[in-house]
C-alpha positions in Angstrom: 135.9 -37.1 -88.5 137.0 -39.7 -90.8 137.6 -38.4 -94.6 134.7 -40.3 -96.1 132.3 -39.3 -93.6 129.4 -37.2 -94.7 129.2 -33.7 -93.4 126.6 -32.3 -91.0 124.2 -29.8 -92.8 122.4 -27.4 -91.2 119.0 -26.0 -92.2 115.8 -23.9 -90.6 114.3 -20.5 -90.9 115.6 -17.2 -90.4 117.2 -16.4 -86.7 117.5 -20.6 -85.9 121.2 -20.5 -85.2 122.5 -22.1 -88.2 125.6 -20.0 -88.7 126.4 -19.7 -85.3 125.9 -23.3 -84.3 127.9 -24.5 -87.4 130.9 -22.6 -86.6 130.7 -24.1 -83.2 130.7 -27.7 -84.2 133.0 -27.1 -86.9 135.3 -25.8 -84.4 134.8 -28.6 -81.7 135.4 -31.2 -84.7 138.0 -29.4 -86.0 136.5 -29.5 -89.6 135.9 -26.9 -92.5 133.0 -24.8 -92.1 130.8 -23.1 -94.8 127.5 -21.1 -95.1 125.9 -21.5 -98.6 124.8 -17.7 -98.3 128.3 -16.6 -97.5 129.6 -18.5 -101.1 126.7 -17.0 -102.8 127.9 -13.6 -102.1 131.1 -14.2 -103.0 129.9 -15.2 -106.3 127.1 -12.9 -107.1 126.6 -10.1 -104.5 124.3 -9.2 -101.9 121.7 -11.9 -102.1 118.9 -9.3 -101.7 120.1 -7.4 -104.5 120.5 -10.4 -106.9 116.9 -11.4 -106.0 115.6 -7.9 -106.9 117.6 -7.8 -109.8 117.0 -11.1 -111.1 113.8 -12.6 -109.6 113.3 -15.9 -107.6 114.1 -18.3 -110.1 117.1 -17.4 -111.0 118.4 -17.0 -107.4 117.2 -20.4 -106.8 118.9 -21.9 -109.3 122.4 -20.2 -108.5 121.5 -21.0 -105.0 121.2 -24.7 -106.0 124.7 -24.6 -108.0 126.2 -23.5 -104.7 124.7 -26.0 -102.6 126.0 -28.8 -105.1 129.3 -27.5 -105.0 129.7 -27.2 -101.3 128.1 -30.8 -100.7 130.4 -32.5 -103.0 133.4 -30.7 -101.6 135.7 -32.8 -99.3 137.2 -29.8 -96.9 133.9 -29.2 -95.6 132.6 -31.2 -92.1 129.7 -28.5 -91.4 127.7 -26.8 -93.8 124.7 -24.3 -93.4 122.2 -23.8 -95.9 119.9 -20.5 -96.3 116.6 -20.8 -94.8 115.1 -21.1 -98.2 117.0 -24.0 -99.6 114.6 -26.7 -99.0 112.2 -25.3 -101.2 113.7 -27.0 -104.3 112.9 -30.7 -104.3 116.2 -31.2 -105.9 118.0 -29.7 -103.0 115.8 -31.6 -100.3 117.2 -35.0 -102.2 120.8 -33.7 -102.5 121.3 -33.2 -98.6 119.3 -35.9 -97.6 121.4 -38.2 -99.6 125.2 -36.6 -99.1 124.8 -35.2 -95.5 123.2 -35.6 -92.0 120.4 -33.1 -92.3 119.7 -31.1 -89.0 116.7 -29.0 -89.1 117.5 -26.6 -86.2 113.8 -25.1 -85.3 113.2 -22.1 -83.0 110.5 -20.0 -81.7 109.0 -16.8 -83.2 110.1 -14.8 -80.6 113.5 -16.1 -80.2 114.3 -16.0 -83.6 112.7 -12.4 -84.2 115.1 -11.3 -80.9 118.0 -12.6 -82.9 117.3 -11.0 -86.2 116.9 -7.4 -84.6 115.4 -4.9 -87.0 115.4 -7.6 -90.0 116.5 -4.8 -92.3 119.0 -7.2 -94.4 116.1 -9.5 -94.6 113.6 -8.1 -97.6 111.8 -11.1 -97.3 110.6 -9.7 -93.5 110.1 -6.2 -94.5 106.9 -4.5 -93.2 105.8 -7.5 -90.9 108.8 -9.4 -89.6 106.9 -11.4 -86.9 104.2 -12.3 -89.5 106.2 -12.8 -92.7 108.9 -15.0 -90.1 105.9 -17.0 -89.3 104.3 -17.5 -92.7 107.6 -18.3 -94.2 108.5 -21.0 -91.3 105.1 -22.4 -91.7 105.3 -22.6 -95.4 108.7 -24.6 -95.3 108.2 -26.7 -92.1 107.1 -29.8 -94.0 110.1 -29.3 -96.3 112.7 -29.2 -93.2 111.3 -32.3 -91.2 111.3 -34.3 -94.4 114.8 -33.3 -95.4 116.0 -33.9 -91.5 117.6 -37.0 -89.9 117.2 -35.1 -86.5 114.9 -32.1 -85.5 116.4 -29.7 -82.7 114.5 -26.7 -81.1 117.2 -24.4 -80.0 114.7 -22.5 -78.1 116.4 -21.9 -74.9 119.3 -23.8 -75.2 122.7 -21.9 -75.5 124.9 -22.8 -78.5 127.0 -25.3 -76.5 123.8 -27.3 -76.1 122.9 -27.7 -79.5 126.2 -28.1 -80.7 126.7 -31.0 -78.2 123.2 -32.2 -79.3 123.9 -32.2 -83.0 127.3 -34.1 -82.4 126.0 -36.6 -80.4 123.3 -37.4 -83.1 125.9 -37.4 -85.6 128.3 -39.9 -83.9 125.0 -42.1 -83.7 123.9 -41.8 -87.4 127.5 -42.6 -88.3 127.6 -45.8 -86.0 124.6 -47.1 -88.2 126.0 -46.2 -91.3 
């Protein structure tokens, strides 16, 4: 990766593998990695608690600030965004302009398997499968509109997904 290369930005629903794949791509390319949810937690505490205490608008405001900071850092080659980051038009525009955006999609069955009991995901409470499917459907058009590439990870391992993303990224860079 050369210094002025845009970061690879991973988006997708909960359980799609953004963190795992992002960390692997960063290892393979020997670049910095950041999960914006982790940065949010570092700055503001547990997301679920923040969300409950201050509400969705305040959360989305702070999430947007974290995303803006992340995409403007020069030490990051791979950035994974929280599943709801694409809700805001400003975030969608920013990531599309500043990076190579990959929508990592996954089947409901595989996502739910990865998420386990989903106890740390308050938005899935009560009906994890139904809530996951509803949330994915609500955000699907945002994911696809933001992405330079869509990869369905269902049935693929981390190496397969990382390789596909890196190959697509190299093609993207050669066209710039």
